[in-house]
N, C-alpha and C positions, 0 to 999 in steps of 0.2 A: 364699569367692564369695557374694556377695551374692543373695539370691533375690528373686523378683518375685510378689508375691499381688496377687491380683484382689480389691478391694474390691467390695462390692456395686453401687455406681455404675459402674465400670468393667466388671463383667458385664452391667449392664441395658443400657449403650452397645454392647457388642460384639454381645449378642442382637439389638439393634435393625438395627445394620449387617447382620447375616447375614440377617435377614428383608427388608430392604430388597433386598439382593442377591438373594435368592430371588425376590422378588417382580418385579424388574425381569428377571432372565432367564425367568420364566414369561410375561411381557408380550411380551418379544421372540420367545420360541418362538410363542407366540399370534398375533402380527403375521405370523410368517414362514408359521405353517401358514394361517393366511387367504390370504395370497398365493399360495402352493400351491393352496389350494381354487378361486381364482379363476382360476389358469391353466387346472385341470382343468374346471371348468365351461364356461369360454370355448373350451377344446380341442373339447369334445363338441358344444356349440352350433355352431362354426363346422365342425365334421364332418360333423355332419347336414346342414348347409346345402350343403356341398359334394357328398353323396351325392344330394341332392334334385336336383341341377345336371348330374348326368352326362348326357352327350348333348345338353346344351342349350346349348353355347358356340357364340355369334354372332360373336365376332369374335376373331382369334389374331395377336397381333403378335411381331415377333422383335427380341428385346433385342441391344444391343452390336451390330447388325447380324451377329449368328450367325444363321445360318438354322434352326440345330437349338434354340437357346435361346428357348423359347416363354414366352408370357405372356399369358394370357385375361382378360377382363373378370371372370370367376369367381374368378382369383386376387386382383383387386383390391378387389371386394366383400368377400371373405373376409376380406383383412386389414382394411379399413377397420370390419367388423363386431369383429373382435377388439381393434382398437386402440380403437374407441368404449366396448365394454365396461369394459375396464380403466381407461379414462381417467376413466370414471364414477364408480370408486373411488380411482383413485389418479393424479388430473390433473396433479401435480406431477413425476411420474416420467419419465424417457427412453424413448424407443421407438426400435428398429433393426429395420425389417421389410424384406423381400426386394424389395418392390415400391416402398414410400415412400422406402426409406433411413433416416436417423437424424434425429433433433430433439436436439439438443444443449442441456439445460438446467442441464447440472452438477449432476443429481440424482446421489444415491449408489445409487439403483436404475435399471436400465435392463432393460427387457423387450424380448427378440431373438425375433422371430418370423418363422415360414417359414409361411402361410398355406395353402400347398398343395406339398407337398416330393413331387414325382413327376407334375409338369404334363403331361410327354409320354404318360406312362401315361394320366393323366385323359382328355386329350383324344382318345386310342384307346379308351376304355372298358375299359382295363385296371384292374382292382381293387388297385393297388398304389401306393397314394398316402396321405399323412398329414396332419396339422397338428403344428406343433411350436411350443411356446411355452416358453421358457428366461427364468430371472430372474437379472440379474447384481447384486451387491452389492460396490461398491468393487473392482471387476475380478474377483470371483469368483462363479461360478455357483452359487447358493444353493437354485435351485429348478427343476423342469422337466417339463411334461408333453407325452406324444406320443400322439396318439388316430389310430386307425386306425378309419375308420367302416364299411369292408366286413366286418371281423371282429369290429367292436363291441369291440375291447382297447384299453385304456388304460395306458399306461405313465407311471410317475410316480416323482419322488424329491425328496428334500429332503436337504440338505447333513446327513451324518452320522447321517441317520434311515433309510437302506436304501431299495430300490428295489421297485417293485410293480407287479405286472401284474393289472388289474382286482380290486386290493385285496389280493391275495395276494403274500407275499414273493417275490421271484424270484434266483436266483444263475445266474454264468455256469456252462460246461461245465466238466466233469472232464478232458477229452481232454489228455494230454500229447506225443503224437507228432502231429507235422505230417502224416504220411502219413496219418493216420486222421482228419485235420481236414477239416472243410467250411467253405470261406473264401467271401467275398463280397467283390465290389471294384465300383466306378463309375469312368467315363470322364468327363472334362469335356467342355463343348460344344466346344471348340476341339480334339478328339482328332485330327483329320487334320492339325494343324499341329504336334501333339507325339506323332506315334505312335512315332517313333525311342526317344523317352524312356518313354513309357508300356507299350509293348507287350511290353517283356522281362521287366518283371513279371509280367505277366500269363500268358505263357510259360512262365517258370520256376515260377510256383505251380501250373501246370497238373500240371506233372511231378512235383511234390514233395509236393503234398497230395491228399487223397482226391479232392476234386472244387473248382471254383469257380464261383459262381453272380453274376449281375449283375441286380438288380432293378430300378433306376433310383430308389431313394428312399434316401438317405443317413440321414434320421433314423431309418427302420425298420432299415436294416442295422443301425445302433447298438442301436437296441432288440433285435434277432434274436440280437446277440451276447450282450447283458446278460443275456435269458433262456434262453440255450443252445442256441438253433436253429442258430446259426453259432458256429464257434470262434474265427474271426479275422475281420478286415475291414480292408483298407487303400484309401485313395484320396490322389490328386496335388492336387486342387485343388478345395478346399471353400471353403464362407462361414461367416461366425458364425453364421448362422441355420440352417445345414444341422446344426451340430452341437452348439449351445449345450444345449438340453434333453438329446440323446442322450448327450452324452459324460457327463453328470452320472448319468444313469441308469446308464449302462454301468459307471462307478466304483462307485456304492453296490452295485451287484450284485457286486461284487468283481472286476471287471475292470481290465485295465491301458491305458493311454492314454498315447500318444508320438507325437514325429514319426516319419519315416519309418528314421531311424537309429537310434531307439532312445533318442532325448534328451526331456527333459519339454517339453510344449509346451502350447499355447493355443489357444481356439477362434479366436484371431486371427491364427493360422498355418495357411496352406492345406493342409499335409500332415496326413495323419491315419493314424496305425496303433493299432488296438485289438484286444484279444483274451482271452481266458479267463487268461491270465498265464502259464499253464504251456508255451503255445507260442509266446510273444512274441520270445524271442531267437532260437529258430529261424525265426521270420518275418524279422526283422532281418537275418539272415544271408543268407537269399535275396533281400531287398532289395538289400542292398550289392552282390551279384553284378550286379545289372540297372543299377547304379549305374557300374560300372567301364568 
């Protein structure tokens, strides 16, 4: 058997290559961390703008002809603020916003933005709303920030780096029985047209779980599962901006994310089921009963 020996030249080339790879990985991490910091700073600034404007709504529109699907001038101004701030640093990136839609420039990066998740609550002065900013790279969510200005709570995560609440690492709950679980859900704006499809799930979980809540902000629902306040959350009709940041935060906190049938999903699938992982299969079984 012939042995391969490293001479000094080969060893030096190898060491140079290792250092180059190490430096490249460091630069990539630094760049992604800078993007997360921008998401955090922008979410906080936008959240403070929202709180300053509670009770100052001048005009409410109905989107897509739906009487309960509201948008205000505050939603639009907040989204403009967010996009303007991010564009000042990353002008070539793509954006997908709830109010402005998408601008496809074929960038590897896409910022997915919900400037005001919980508009109905906001217009009524109910302090359950937030700002959600997610960052997608080549189809994968790599960073996210959700800011609740009323409780000054910042939820953030970077892919494979963990999830944090105001800088402290957070984890999902350890509840293992559905009957001991506190769940949360939401309903789409066209719930009146789909009541027969949606209400059976709600009724079934009322019978099987400890309790069920409905807050009106999907991004906060996701973050509340991530930090252990809720044990599970399901909803049947969401958009990417509702989920992008929150799903990453949930997964980085140790939670599980699928569609309603328990299959792998993405933020471009309107169905969502998340949990602490321990009650996930139990939730899937309850949801299947409602689909029959």
